[in-house]
C-alpha positions in Angstrom: -107.7 14.9 -59.0 -109.0 18.0 -56.8 -109.0 20.2 -59.8 -111.2 17.1 -61.3 -113.6 17.0 -59.3 -114.0 20.6 -59.1 -115.0 20.1 -62.3 -117.9 17.8 -61.9 -119.0 20.1 -59.0 -119.8 22.6 -61.4 -121.0 21.0 -64.3 -122.5 22.1 -66.7 -120.2 24.7 -66.6 -116.9 24.7 -68.8 -113.0 25.0 -69.1 -111.2 25.5 -72.0 -110.2 22.5 -74.1 -107.4 21.6 -72.6 -108.7 21.0 -69.1 -111.9 19.3 -70.6 -109.1 16.7 -72.4 -107.1 16.5 -69.4 -110.5 15.7 -67.2 -111.8 13.1 -69.2 -108.2 11.2 -69.1 -108.9 11.6 -65.6 -111.3 10.3 -65.1 -110.7 7.0 -67.4 -108.5 6.0 -64.9 -109.9 7.0 -61.6 -113.6 7.7 -61.4 -116.1 10.7 -60.3 -115.8 10.7 -55.8 -119.3 9.9 -54.9 -118.9 9.2 -51.2 -116.4 8.7 -48.9 -113.6 6.3 -49.9 -109.3 5.5 -49.4 -107.8 7.6 -52.5 -104.4 6.6 -52.1 -105.0 4.1 -55.0 -106.6 6.9 -56.7 -103.6 9.2 -56.4 -101.7 6.0 -57.5 -103.1 5.8 -60.8 -102.5 9.8 -61.7 -98.9 9.9 -60.8 -98.4 6.7 -63.0 -99.9 8.4 -66.1 -98.5 11.7 -65.4 -95.1 10.3 -65.8 -95.4 8.7 -68.9 -93.6 10.4 -71.6 -96.5 10.6 -73.9 -99.2 11.6 -71.6 -98.9 15.8 -72.5 -97.7 15.2 -76.3 -101.4 12.9 -75.9 -103.0 16.2 -74.7 -100.9 18.2 -77.2 -102.1 16.0 -80.1 -105.9 15.8 -79.4 -105.8 19.6 -79.4 -103.5 20.2 -82.4 -100.9 22.5 -81.0 -98.6 22.8 -77.8 -99.7 23.3 -74.8 
């Protein structure tokens, strides 16, 4: 989540394709932090998606190669 926020703050700079995909996935569940808020639910959301067996496979499939 911290890395996703850093990527948002460093925009328009880009990172690797794999990390851009990961960033998009995180942002589809957790919005960019625009102001202070409780982030426990954000963290729980990220943990849930990362615990799914398909999480890395989906990113590898989108990339077309293993990570």
